[in-house]
N, C-alpha and C positions, 0 to 999 in steps of 0.2 A: 538694200537687200544683198546679202553676201552669198554667191554661189562659188562652192569650192570643188564639191565632188559631184559625180553623176547621181548620187542618192538626193543631193540637194535639188537637182533638176526633176527628178522623179516627184519628190514631195510638191515641187511647184505645179507641176502637171496634174496631179491628184487633187489640188486644192478645191476645185470646183464640186467635188463629191460630197464633201461634208455640207458646203453651202447649199447644194440641192437638196439634200435630205432635210436639213433644217427649214428651208423655204417652203418645200412641199408640206411639212407639218404644220407651218404657220398657215399656209394658204388653204389647207383642209380642216383648220382650227382643231387639230388633235389636242392642243394643250388645254383649251377650255373643256374638251370633253373628258379629260384626265384630271380635273381639278380634285376630284374625290376618289382618284384611282380607278382602276378599271382592267379587265382581261382583255385579250385580242378580240375573242368572240363578241364581248360587250360592245368594244369600240367599233368593230366592223360593222355590227348591226346597226349603232347609233350614226354612224357617218357612211352608211352604205359603200363599204370597202371590202376589197378581197382579203381574206384572213391570211393567206400565205404572203404576198408581199407586204402586208401591213406588219406582219411579225418580223420580217427582216428589216424593215424601216425601224420598228421600235426598238429592236435590238441594237442597231446603229446608233440610236439616239442614245441610248443607255451608255454605249462605249464612248460617245461623245461627252457624257456627264450632264446630259440635259433631262434625261429620265432616271429613276431609280426603278429597279426591278427585284421583287421578291415573291415567292410562292405563288407564280403566275401573274401577280399584280403589278402594272406599271403605274408609277406616280410622277409626278412633276419634281424636277429638283428646285430648290428654293428661288433661284434666279429666273427660271421660267415662270413659276407661280406668281412671282411679283410683277413680271412684265407683259406675259402673254396669256392671260386668261380674261377673255372677253368679258366686259360687264364689270370688271373690277376697275377702280379709279386709276390705277397705274398702268393700265394696259397701253402697250406700245407696239402693237403687232401691225399697225397701219404701214409703218416704214418698211418693215420687212415684206408685207404684201406688194407695196410699190416696187421694191427691189426685185421681187419675183416677176412682177409685170415687165420688168425691164430685160429678163432673161433672153427673150427672142431677138431682141435688138442687139445684145452683145454676140449672139449665135451668128449674126450677119457681118461680123467685122471683117472676116476674110473677103467677103463680096464687096463691102465698102472700100477696102484697100485695092480692090481690083477695078473699082470705078463703076460697078454695076449699079443701075438705078434701083432704089430700094422702095418698097411699097410704104405710102404714108403711115400705115398702122404700126410702122416700127416705133413711131413717136409715143412714148408712154408716159408722157408729162400731161396728164390729166385727159385722156380720150375716153370717153364714156363716163356715165355718172359714178360707177363703182370705182374706176380707175382715178378719176379725179378726186374722190373722197379719200381714197387710200394716199394718194399724193399730198394732198393739203394736210391732212391730219397726221400724215408721216412727218412732215415738216414740223408741226407741234411735238411729235415724239422726239425728235432729235434735238430741239431747241428748248425743252422744258427746263432745263437747268442751265443751258448755254446762254440763252437770253438775258436772264438777269446778270450772269457773270459779265458778259460782254457789255452790256450797258453801264455797268458800274465802273467799267475802265475809261468811259469816254470823257469824263469830267467837262460836261456841258456848262455853259454859264447861263443858267436861268432861262431857257427858251420858254416862250409862250405858246408857239404853235410848231408842230412837228408834223411832217408828211412821210409816211411809211409806204413806199411805192413797191406793190408786189407783196403786200404784207401778210398775204395768205391767212393762216389761222388766227392771226392777232397776237402771237406769242410776244413779240417785240414791242408791239403798242402797249400792252400791259405792262411789260417790263419798264418801259419808259414812264408810264404814268405812276408807277410806284416809286420809281427812283427819284424823279424830278418833280416835286409839287408846284413847281412854278407853271407847269403845263396847264394852260386853259382849254386846249383842244389838241388831239392827236387825229390826225386824218389817216385812213387806211385806203389805199386806192388799189383796186384789183379788179379782174373781171367779175362780172355779176355772179356766176355760179360760185365762185370763190368767196366773194363776199357774204353770200348766203350761208356758207359753210363757217367763215370767220364769226358771223353773229352767233350762230349755233354753238360753235366751241367756246366763245368767251361767255355767252350767255349761260352755259352749263356750270360755269365757275362764278357767275355772278357779277362779271365784269362788263359793263357796257360803256356809260358815260364817263368821262366826255369824249367817247371815240365818235368820230364821224366817218361812216363807211360811205366810200365813193366807188360806185360801179362804173368801169369804163375799160378802155383799150388803150395803152400807153403809145401803140403805133399810130393811133388816129387821133387821139384826144389830148387836150392840154393837161398839165398837172395843176392848173390853178395858179394862185398867187397868194402873197401874204405869209409865206411860210418862213420860219426862223432856220429849221434844220430840214433838210431832205435826206431821209435815211432809205439805202437801198441795200437790202442784204440778200446775197445769193440769187441776184437776178442776171447780172452781166453775164455769166458764163453760158446763158441759154441763147446769147446774141453774138452776132458777128461785129466786126469793127465799125460798121456803118450803124448798126443797131445801138452800139454802146455810146457812140458819139452823139447820136440822136437823143438818147436819153440823158445825156450829161447836159446837152443844149436846153431840153425841156425843164431839167431841174434848175438850171441857171435862170431861167425866165420865172419859175416858181418861187425862187427865193427873195426875201427882202436883201436890202443893202445890208452887208456884213453878216448875211446868213451863211450857213455851211452845208455843204453837201458831204455826205459820209457814205462811202461805199464798201460794203463788207463781202468779202470772197475769200475763198481758197486761193491763195496767190502763189504764181510761180516765181522762182528766182529770175533774174534778168536773162540768163542764157535759156530759160525754159526748160531745162532738163531735170528739174526737180524743185521741191521735194516731191518724194513718191505720191502721196495722197493727190495733190493738185495734177500731177502729171498723169495719173491714171484717170482722174475725174475728166481731163480734157478728152480722153478717149470716150469715156462715158457719155459726154455730151455730145460727142461727133456721131455715135451711133443713134443716140436718141433724137438728135435735131437735124443733123446734117450740117449745121451751120455754127453751132455753139462751141466753145472750149474755155479753158481757163486762161487768165491772163497774168502778166507780171505787174507788180505795183509801179514799175517804170512805165509801162504802156498806159496803164489807167491814168497816172499822174501827168504824162504828157498830153494825153487828150483832155483833160480838165484844164490844163494850162493854156492849151490852144482855144479852149470855149471862153476863156476871160476869168479863171479861178486863180486865186493867188494864195502864197503861204501853203502850197501843197506838200503833204507829208504822208508817209507811210508808217503805220504803228501796228504791232502785232497785238492782238488782244485775246488770243486763246492759243492753245497748243496747236490747232491747225488753220486758224484764220487770222487775217489782218484787216485793217481798214485803209483806205486812201481817202484822206479829208482834204478839202479846199475851201476857201473863203471868196464869196462874191463881194468884191470891194466896191 
């Protein structure tokens, strides 16, 4: 990010405004209500909203390019119609609803920096049935194309059993099964309520066997044994160093000899000042969890080596993410 003029700083400071307008529209499901077009009065009545603020918000969405307006009628732009109309197969509003749930936590950043104790409800990673559903299905929304792409880069050597820890909606489990016909079983380990959502998600797409769903808590429970690959995608950033080391140790115990641990994350450079996305995501995890942050490949690789893994390496697998891999010799 380059800032040269005062106007650059002003644009930065106003960035939240468009995001808030968009997130409120998703949260109130305005785009679903507008799939066939509608007037302010029609939408206000349908969604029980006040006409004047609704008019201003719809006009802002038009200015942002998310709605079209003609003769008093508002209609969704194509990108909105494709992704944000609930009930359509391409719906991806859950991730934006999750981001909206995170808004109060971000508003507490100044207090967090001042060391003020925060209420537990600032943690938006799955508190309550609605929030948990938005969080887990939001992970499906963002990995729908990413998972097959990343899995295809890994070049695994005919694994028979793969364990997906924190596998959430099952998107990666499905991608591994489609890419590697040698797999006899994919195990997805997650919390009980998340396992239920994952089963529902893959059931909707007709993908179940040979997935074995394991309900548990990795802080308390073993990850089992007899696994050729342990896959952990976007799990470590919610943990502190002790939590990361604990999970690496449990993965080591779960693996067969010559099995492989693969950790997929937004990785920081070794000096931890970039790239931008993982640097900002570290703050995101700070305000949401109080303990989590993003890590560098060097940090994770060192902890894996100290746990007994060999041939540890870091590989970039997408524009924003990398994997850290290690073998249990």
